[in-house]
Phi, psi and omega in degrees: 000328184297319183266319185272339184079006181247135179274117181258013177290144180238142178234148179219129179282126183259153177293320177223147180293149175268121180250126178236138176255124183242145174252127180253132183281141173230110182258135172271088190297327180293315178293316180301315182299317180291321184281320190252347181057235185290341180285348182301319180292326178295317182291318178301312181295317179302311184291319181292336178274357178292155175285166178300319180297318180294320179294320179294320176298316177296317178302311181299317182293320178297319179294322183278313184263335181091351179204160176220135175262130178235156177245113180236122181049044178077004178252130176274119180235149181251130174255127184253149176270119181247000000 
């Protein structure tokens, strides 16, 4: 629209709305840095690349057990629920 002056957005009316549940990661970077040092970036990248189902599974395990063990680049790391 900026260059052509024409709005190319398309809308389509649905019979029922599409509802999606998304899990957003929230990292305590200060705590992660102190606990994991250089591995903090690996853990952050690993978690952000998980599918929604895997994130939900990890979230549920963190809430029930308080921790999750993950294997990133051959390193076994523990993620804690704080």
